[in-house]
C-alpha positions, 0 to 999 in steps of 0.5 A: 820395400825395406832397405837392408845393410850387409852383415856386421860380421862377415865371418858370422857363424853359419846356419846349422844343419840337422844330420838327418838332412844330409844325403852324403858321406862321410858324416862330416859332410852331412852337417856341413852348413851353407854360408848365410851371406854369400852364395854357397859353392855347390847346390843343396838337395831341394828338400834340405834347402826348403827345410832350412828356409822353413826353420828360419821362418818358424820364428816369424809372427803369426799373421792371423794374430797381427792386429797391426797390419791392414793387409789380408792374411786369409783367403780361400784355398781356391784363390790360392790355387788360382794364384799358383796357376798365375805366378809365372805370368808377367802382368806387363806382357798383355799380348802373351797373357791376354786373358789376364789383361782382360781380368785387369780391365774388368776389375778397373771397370768394376771399381769405376762403377763401384766408385760412381764414375760419371761415365765408367767407360771413360774412366781410366785405371790400372793395377799397381803394386799396392797403394804406395805405387798407386799414390805415386802415380796419382801424385805424378798425374797431379803434378804433370797437370799442374805443370801443363797449366803453369808452363810459363812458370814451371820449373821455376815455381815449386809445386806443393801438395796439401794433405793432413799430417796423418797421411801414410808415409808413401805421400811423404815419399812422393813429395821427397822423390818428385821434389814437391813441397809437402804442406801438412795440416797438423792435428789439433785437440780431438781432431786427428785428421785433416781440417777442410778449411785449414787445407784450403787455406794452405792452397795457392797457385802452386798447389797440384792438389789436396789429398783426402784420406778415406780411412786414416792409418792412425785411428781408422777415421774417415776424412770429410771428403765432401766438406774438403771439396766444398771448401775448395769450391769456395776457394775457387769462387773467391780466388779462381784457383781450381785445385783437384782432390785425390782420395787415398782410399787405401782401406776405406774405398773398399769399405764405404761403398758397401757399409756407408752408401750414403757417404759421398766421397767418390767420383760423385764429387766433381772435384775428385780427380782420382782414387786409389785403393789397396786390393790387398787390404779390405779388397780381401786379396793377399799382398800386393795389389793396388788400384789407381783410377782417374775420372776420365782421360783428361785427368791422366796426362797422355804423356805419362803413358808409355807404349811398348811393342817389344813383348808383342802387341801395343801395350799402354802402361802407366807404372813405376815398375815393369815386370810383376806376376798376374796372380794378385790381379787374378785373385782380385777378380776371383774375389769380386766374382765370388763375393759381389756387392752383397758378399762384400757387404756381409764380410765388411759388416762382420768385420766392423761388428767385431771391431765395434764390439771389441772396442766397447769391451775394452772401454768397459775395462775403465783402464782405457779411453777410446779415440775411435770406435771402429765404426768407420774403418774396422780399426780403432785406437785407444790410450790409457785413461786418466789416472792410469800411471803404473803402465803405458801403451808401450808396456801394454803392447810389449806384454801382449806380444808375449802372448803372440799378439802384434799390437802397435803402440805409437805417438801421434804426429804434430801437434799431438805428439803428447798422445800415445795410443794402441791401434787394433786393425780388425780384418776378415779372419779376425773372428769373434772367437779370436777377439774373445781370446784377445780379451782373455789375454788382455784381462789376464795381463791387466792386474800385473800391469796395475801392480807396476810402480811405473811404466817399464818400457824405456825403449819405446822403439824396441817395444814396437818390434816383434819378439816372442 
């Protein structure tokens, strides 16, 4: 959730109202506008209020052209209808809405089976508000398990969590909020994610776990989860340290099971204690729904589960929040039911095909060098080729936005801050036709960019914010 500050000028000009919206006399009252930063003194007619909000939203970007976001931007109308039916159902109130709760339970069971839990019936899981909450819950479970094993030293000893510097910001938040030391494996050379041996070397008796990313936000690559577990197995043989692994599969946990069936990354690896994913990314559901699963009850300490009865019934919950709508969970179950394994495989394969074909076409322009090709996550990153000096990736991002395309440009983290890239996220709904239109706009821009005397984008931060 973004953090907002109040307006700089409290007497800022109010919103303007088209006289056609008015339903009162005299005419002066028809154009009287409500304030922007305090509650109006009196109600507005519903159509007027709706039109004012609609007009403000017209200046948002087109979500289908947003190649920065991993979040689902298209669902079938039937899914939208089901979500509308459930938007007033409070997900936490399982006694009042038992069928919604049952659909959540079925989704957890389906994911446990999909991720090869040794005993799907013994796996424990829940829906969350996106992967960020799921990661927080997984991190809390890791920390509590470590604290119980080290009760004689904790809280004197400071726990740490090992992960690659490429992790999503939610893991930095977890370490900050829950007072855990973040031990980050830097990027080196052409390795843009965690190195298993380097991660194992950072572990000690205070390590609560290691996070492996199945689908890096920075370039779309999978981290080698099996190699990571093997390195930690060797560490245990040498030192006796038994360090669990959490797999952040925010994106890849809904891609790899369908397209990379031979890739071993999930509960088939005994060291993997928990996995999360974002239903609202490649789970193909509108935001925001995530999922967190633990291998078994031992992986999730019982004392973290709360039971409440003041809504009726006995409801075990593990969550950072309480009330939220059941709509996204219902939409997830609809999508699982609608597509099945073969349907998911077809959707994800089509998305990967679009990504790899688009990457090949961009590489053929000779202005760019690919870092990844979209053959793991349907996501790829590229930078300008050696010898391209008239423009940089920030110029490219800025100019593409003038055509409506939201394409992020950014620098990599340590030790590759020297590398600036553009990343393209392909999702269901970004079709080959849209990819053709993107290539048309990119090809049209390149001659102008090549004629520049030098890169033009001085404010790199501004280049990554949307404008028309």
